[in-house]
C-alpha positions as CSV (number, residue, x, y, z in Angstrom):
1,X,36.4,366.4,94.6
2,X,35.2,362.8,94.2
3,X,31.6,361.7,94.9
4,X,31.2,358.7,97.1
5,X,29.5,355.7,95.5
6,X,26.0,354.8,96.6
7,X,26.1,351.4,98.4
8,X,22.6,350.8,99.7
9,X,19.4,352.7,99.0
10,X,16.3,351.8,101.1
11,X,13.0,352.9,99.8
12,X,9.6,352.4,101.5
13,X,10.8,349.6,103.6
14,X,7.9,348.0,105.3
15,X,8.2,344.9,107.6
16,X,5.1,343.5,109.2
17,X,4.7,340.7,111.7
18,X,1.5,338.7,111.1
19,X,0.0,337.5,114.4
20,X,-3.3,336.1,115.5
21,X,-4.3,339.6,116.7
22,X,-3.5,341.2,113.4
23,X,-0.5,342.8,111.7
24,X,2.2,344.5,113.7
25,X,4.0,347.1,111.6
26,X,7.5,346.9,112.9
27,X,8.9,349.1,110.1
28,X,6.5,351.2,108.0
29,X,8.1,353.3,105.3
30,X,11.8,353.7,106.0
31,X,13.9,355.6,103.5
32,X,17.6,356.2,103.6
33,X,20.8,355.9,101.5
34,X,24.3,354.7,102.5
35,X,27.4,355.9,100.7
36,X,30.9,354.4,100.5
37,X,33.3,355.8,103.1
38,X,30.5,357.4,105.1
39,X,28.8,356.5,108.3
40,X,25.0,356.2,108.7
41,X,23.5,356.0,112.2
42,X,20.0,354.6,112.6
43,X,18.8,355.9,116.0
44,X,15.4,355.8,117.8
45,X,13.5,354.7,120.8
46,X,13.4,351.1,121.9
47,X,11.1,349.1,119.7
48,X,11.0,351.6,116.8
49,X,12.4,349.1,114.2
50,X,16.1,349.8,114.1
51,X,17.1,346.1,114.5
52,X,14.3,344.9,112.2
53,X,15.6,347.4,109.5
54,X,19.1,345.9,109.9
55,X,17.8,342.3,109.8
56,X,15.9,343.2,106.7
57,X,19.0,344.3,104.9
58,X,20.8,341.1,105.9
59,X,17.8,338.9,104.8
60,X,17.2,337.6,108.3
61,X,13.5,338.4,108.8
62,X,11.7,335.1,109.3
63,X,8.1,334.2,109.9
64,X,5.9,335.6,111.2
65,X,7.7,338.6,109.8
66,X,7.5,339.6,106.2
67,X,9.2,342.3,104.1
68,X,6.2,343.7,102.4
69,X,5.8,343.9,98.6
70,X,7.0,347.2,97.2
71,X,9.8,347.5,99.7
72,X,13.2,348.2,98.1
73,X,16.7,347.5,99.6
74,X,18.9,348.2,96.6
75,X,22.5,347.0,97.0
76,X,25.0,348.5,94.6
77,X,28.1,346.7,95.9
78,X,30.3,344.0,94.5
79,X,27.7,341.4,93.4
80,X,26.2,340.1,90.2
81,X,23.4,342.6,89.5
82,X,21.9,344.7,86.8
83,X,22.8,348.4,86.4
84,X,20.1,349.3,88.9
85,X,21.6,347.1,91.7
86,X,20.3,344.0,93.5
87,X,17.0,344.4,95.4
88,X,17.8,342.5,98.7
89,X,14.1,342.6,99.6
90,X,13.3,340.2,96.7
91,X,16.7,338.5,96.3
92,X,17.0,334.7,96.6
93,X,18.6,333.1,99.7
94,X,21.6,332.2,97.5
95,X,22.1,335.8,96.3
96,X,22.0,337.1,99.9
97,X,24.3,334.4,101.2
98,X,27.0,335.7,98.9
99,X,26.6,339.2,100.4
100,X,26.0,338.5,104.1
101,X,29.2,338.4,106.0
102,X,31.3,339.2,103.0
103,X,29.9,342.5,101.8
104,X,27.4,343.5,104.6
105,X,27.7,342.6,108.3
106,X,26.0,343.6,111.5
107,X,27.7,344.1,114.9
108,X,25.2,343.1,117.5
109,X,25.3,344.9,120.9
110,X,24.5,343.7,124.4
111,X,22.4,346.5,125.9
112,X,23.1,345.5,129.5
113,X,26.9,346.2,129.1
114,X,26.9,349.0,126.5
115,X,28.1,351.7,128.9
116,X,31.0,350.0,130.5
117,X,34.4,351.5,129.7
118,X,35.7,348.2,128.2
119,X,32.8,347.9,125.9
120,X,33.0,351.5,124.7
121,X,36.7,351.0,123.9
122,X,36.0,347.7,122.0
123,X,33.1,349.2,120.0
124,X,35.2,352.2,119.1
125,X,37.9,349.9,117.8
126,X,35.4,347.9,115.8
127,X,33.8,350.9,114.3
128,X,37.1,352.5,113.2
129,X,38.2,349.3,111.4
130,X,35.0,349.1,109.3
């Protein structure tokens, strides 16, 4: 039996949005690991940080948001990296641009049409081709 390769390991992911009223902790300590040829579902209530977590992996968090120091998003895929992987939380824009869209992508959903039959069929097809 072969063991699937670790692709992404998220450790203590914290993403805060700095506002005039103080810091809003959109994500505060997420931990998970994704493996090759496996599916990982991130589920939760509205506003719990699912999208911010995904945007963090893709390097798309912009001001006033900040991936906090100490957060790790270690990518072990097909990129120039050391043996420990590339920490996307601290990677340069250039390093992330080589990965985004080529190695890691996000399928955005429209919540107002998610339960139509046509949408479910389309999303199933997209998911099975990943």
